[in-house]
C-alpha positions in Angstrom: 0.1 -0.1 -0.1 1.5 3.6 -1.2 0.4 6.8 0.3 -0.3 9.5 -2.6 -1.5 13.2 -2.7 -3.9 14.6 -5.6 -2.6 17.9 -6.7 -6.3 19.3 -6.7 -5.1 20.5 -2.9 -2.8 22.6 -4.2 -3.5 23.7 -7.9 -5.6 23.8 -11.0 -4.7 23.3 -13.9 -1.9 20.9 -13.3 1.1 22.5 -15.8 4.8 21.5 -16.2 5.6 24.5 -13.9 3.7 22.6 -11.1 5.8 20.0 -11.0 7.6 22.4 -8.3 5.4 21.0 -5.7 6.9 17.5 -6.1 9.8 18.8 -3.6 7.3 19.4 -0.6 5.6 16.4 -1.1 8.5 14.0 -1.1 9.6 16.1 2.1 6.3 15.4 3.5 6.4 11.5 3.3 4.3 11.3 0.0 5.1 8.1 -1.9 2.9 9.0 -5.0 1.3 11.9 -6.8 -2.2 11.9 -8.5 -2.3 13.9 -11.2 -5.9 15.4 -12.7 -5.1 16.2 -16.3 -7.4 18.6 -16.9 -6.5 19.2 -21.0 -3.9 16.6 -22.3 -2.1 20.1 -23.8 -1.2 21.3 -20.3 1.6 18.9 -19.6 4.9 17.3 -21.3 5.3 14.1 -20.1 8.5 13.6 -20.5 9.2 16.6 -18.4 6.8 15.3 -15.5 8.6 11.9 -15.4 11.9 13.7 -15.2 10.7 15.6 -12.5 9.2 12.7 -10.8 12.3 11.1 -10.8 14.2 14.0 -9.5 12.7 13.7 -6.4 12.0 9.9 -6.3 8.5 10.0 -6.2 5.5 8.5 -8.9 2.8 9.4 -10.5 0.4 6.8 -9.2 -2.8 7.3 -11.2 -4.1 10.2 -13.5 -7.4 11.5 -12.8 -9.7 12.1 -15.5 -11.4 15.3 -15.5 -14.8 14.6 -16.8 -15.7 18.4 -17.9 -18.5 20.0 -20.0 -18.9 17.4 -23.3 -16.9 14.4 -22.2 -19.6 12.3 -21.4 -20.1 8.4 -22.3 -23.9 8.9 -21.8 -24.2 12.1 -24.0 -24.6 13.0 -27.4 -22.4 10.8 -30.1 -20.3 14.3 -30.1 -20.0 14.1 -26.3 -19.1 10.5 -26.1 -16.1 10.9 -28.9 -15.1 13.9 -26.9 -14.7 11.6 -23.8 -13.2 8.9 -25.8 -10.5 10.6 -27.7 -9.7 12.4 -24.3 -9.6 9.3 -21.8 -7.2 7.8 -24.9 -5.1 10.8 -24.6 -4.8 10.5 -21.0 -3.9 6.6 -21.2 -1.0 7.6 -23.9 0.3 10.3 -21.3 0.3 7.6 -18.7 2.3 5.4 -20.9 4.9 8.3 -21.0 4.4 8.8 -17.0 4.7 5.0 -16.2 1.6 5.6 -14.5 -0.6 2.6 -14.1 -4.1 3.7 -13.3 -6.3 6.3 -15.1 -9.0 7.4 -12.0 -12.2 8.7 -11.4 -15.9 9.2 -12.8 -14.8 7.6 -16.1 -18.3 7.4 -17.6 -20.2 10.7 -17.6 -19.7 14.3 -17.5 -19.8 15.6 -13.2 -22.6 17.4 -12.2 -25.1 15.6 -14.5 -27.5 14.5 -11.8 -31.5 14.4 -12.8 -34.3 11.9 -12.2 -33.9 9.8 -15.4 -36.8 7.4 -16.5 -36.2 4.0 -16.6 -36.2 3.4 -20.3 -33.4 6.3 -20.7 -31.3 4.9 -17.9 -31.0 1.3 -19.8 -30.2 3.1 -22.4 -27.3 5.2 -21.0 -26.1 2.6 -19.1 -25.9 0.3 -22.6 -24.0 3.8 -23.6 -21.2 3.9 -21.0 -21.0 0.2 -21.2 -19.9 0.2 -25.0 -17.8 2.8 -24.7 -16.2 1.5 -21.6 -15.3 -1.8 -23.2 -13.4 0.2 -26.2 -11.7 1.9 -24.0 -10.8 -0.7 -21.6 -9.3 -2.9 -24.5 -7.1 0.3 -25.6 -5.7 0.8 -21.9 -5.1 -3.3 -21.6 -3.5 -3.0 -25.0 -1.2 -0.6 -23.2 -0.7 -2.2 -19.9 -2.8 0.3 -18.1 -6.3 0.0 -16.0 -8.9 2.3 -15.3 -11.0 2.5 -11.9 -14.0 3.9 -12.2 -15.4 6.1 -9.2 -18.8 6.0 -8.0 -19.9 9.7 -6.7 -22.6 11.1 -4.3 -26.1 11.8 -5.7 -25.6 15.5 -5.9 -22.4 14.6 -8.4 -23.8 12.3 -10.4 -27.2 10.2 -10.8 -25.4 7.2 -12.6 -23.3 6.0 -10.3 -23.7 6.2 -6.8 -22.3 3.2 -5.0 -19.9 -0.1 -4.8 -22.8 -2.1 -5.8 -23.6 -0.3 -8.9 -19.6 0.3 -9.5 -19.4 -3.6 -9.4 -22.5 -4.1 -11.8 -20.9 -1.7 -14.4 -17.8 -3.7 -14.2 -19.2 -6.9 -14.5 -21.3 -5.7 -17.3 -18.1 -4.3 -19.1 -16.0 -7.8 -18.5 -12.7 -6.6 -19.1 -9.6 -7.4 -16.5 -8.6 -3.6 -17.7 -11.6 -2.4 -15.1 -11.7 -2.1 -11.7 -13.5 -0.2 -8.6 -12.1 3.3 -7.3 -14.0 3.9 -3.8 -13.9 7.1 -2.0 -14.2 8.0 1.7 -16.1 11.1 0.8 -18.7 9.9 -1.5 -19.0 6.5 0.6 -20.4 8.6 3.7 -22.9 10.0 1.9 -24.0 6.9 0.2 -22.7 3.6 1.7 -24.7 2.1 4.9 -21.4 1.1 6.0 -18.1 1.7 4.7 -16.3 -1.4 6.1 -19.0 -4.1 4.4 -19.0 -1.9 1.0 -15.0 -2.3 0.9 -15.0 -5.9 1.6 -17.7 -6.5 -1.0 -15.5 -4.7 -3.7 -12.7 -7.1 -2.8 -10.3 -8.3 -5.5 -11.8 -5.7 -7.6 -10.8 -2.8 -5.7 -8.0 -0.9 -7.7 -7.6 2.5 -6.0 -8.8 4.1 -2.9 -9.7 8.0 -1.8 -9.2 9.0 1.4 -10.5 12.1 3.1 -12.7 13.3 5.9 -16.1 13.3 6.0 -16.4 16.9 5.3 -14.0 16.8 2.4 -11.2 17.9 4.8 -8.5 16.0 7.1 -8.9 12.4 6.9 -8.8 11.3 10.7 -10.3 15.0 11.9 -13.8 13.7 11.0 -16.6 10.9 12.0 -16.0 8.6 9.5 -15.2 4.9 11.1 -11.4 4.6 10.1 -11.0 1.3 12.4 -13.8 -0.6 9.9 -12.4 0.9 6.8 -8.4 -0.2 8.0 -9.8 -3.9 8.8 -11.9 -4.2 5.6 -8.8 -3.3 3.2 -6.5 -5.7 5.6 -9.5 -8.4 5.1 -9.4 -7.8 1.1 -5.5 -7.9 1.3 -5.5 -4.3 -0.8 -2.3 -3.2 -2.2 -2.9 -0.3 -4.1 -2.7 3.3 -3.7 -4.3 5.6 -0.8 -4.7 9.1 -1.8 -5.8 12.0 -0.2 -8.1 13.7 -2.4 -9.6 16.9 -0.5 -10.1 20.6 -1.7 -10.2 24.2 -0.4 -10.9 27.7 -1.0 -7.4 28.3 -2.0 -8.0 26.9 -5.6 -11.1 28.7 -6.4 -11.9 26.5 -10.0 -11.9 23.3 -7.6 -13.5 24.8 -4.8 -16.2 26.2 -7.0 -16.8 22.6 -8.5 -16.8 21.1 -5.5 -19.0 23.2 -3.5 -16.3 24.3 -1.4 -18.1 27.5 0.2 -15.8 27.9 3.5 -12.2 27.1 5.1 -12.6 23.2 6.2 -9.2 23.4 7.8 -6.6 26.0 9.1 -4.3 25.1 5.9 -4.1 22.8 3.1 -0.5 22.1 4.5 -2.4 20.9 7.4 -4.7 18.3 5.3 -1.6 17.1 3.9 0.6 16.7 6.6 -1.8 15.7 9.7 -3.9 13.5 6.9 -0.7 11.5 5.9 0.4 10.7 9.2 -3.2 9.7 10.3 -3.4 7.3 7.4 -0.4 5.9 7.8 -0.6 4.7 11.4 -4.3 3.7 11.1 -3.9 1.9 7.5 -0.3 1.0 7.1 
């Protein structure tokens, strides 16, 4: 199990200049960096890889930013835009030597509305079709995709671990796994530990943050049950802190962060990492 940090806590978009954060991440004790690539043209993967090597870090995951126009259940144009974008991310991951594409790799974030059952089936079929193509592309390049259920306010498509497992089974690719996040699970799962156990070997990525998007451990989440469940399924993937603050305005607006949740974002990273290493390590 490796511990990582998502760069959204400190910057958006991530660019070549953002690699200046790596020295601090290493000093704090992180092993991996999760890079949200909002636009593939924002980075030179060779430069980013060189900076990672320089600071003895690895890019453990690239986060797909499913913004407007990127939707595997949308119009034909939106589906193509999403496919082209995700394939470019996978190509960059090869250069970064990054194994995993993570996030809501199925639909634009924020699309949440009541959908008639007939339309739900149509959208499900569209996502399955597109993920089959994308997973095949990833598998051919030695990469994996981990789909993340989000809470009901961010999507109506995939909210729970069980729904994620159903989607993965429908796609039927060994390159497709599950990505769980303690913030979303706190809203959607009855109990987080049992959900993790149901995921079992299909769990490929894990986000750890507080119930309010703040510091993991400085909240009401039942962390001992999470630790026991991860141990029970012998999880050996990355555990990444993905928290947001008002300091990064674009992400604060997108994630509905309207107040300062913790004194500083450095505190989220440092205290959060210390807690996770003690509790999960």
